N, C-alpha and C positions, 0 to 999 in steps of 0.2 A: 491397517495401517489406519488410523485416525484422519481425518481430512481437518485441515484446517482454515477456518475461515476468518474474514475480518468481521470487526464489530460493528454495530450501528452505526455509531459514530465515523468511522473511517469509510464506512461504504456510503453514510450521507455528504461527507465532505467529497467522495471521489465524484458522487453524480452530480454534484453542484460543480464542481471543476468541468466535467466534461461537457456539463451545458453551457461554459463561457466563465463563470466567475473566478476571479484570479485571486488562490488561495493565499491567508498570511503566512507568514515564516512559522506560527504554532501550525495552523492548520497541515502545511508541508511537510513538517516534522512528523505529524501524526500520521500522514500517509506513508511516509516514509519508514517508519517504526511498523507498521501495518504490514509491509510487502516484505522487508528483513524477517519480519517473524515467521514468516509463510515458507519463507525460504527452505527449503529440504535439503540441498545439497548447498554447502556452506564452500566458500573460495570461489576463484572466477573460473568461466563455463569457457569449453571448449568452441570456438567459432564451427558454425554449421560450414 
């Protein structure tokens, strides 16, 4: 199975956000798209 990875842009934004930077709306959308693109099981999850 191929592994999915975030692009350099998304990783850079995520690192800055973790360091305390407040993301712009565009950056937030980039991060959300990256996360959803890596989702291997579509739809809601069962609670653990």
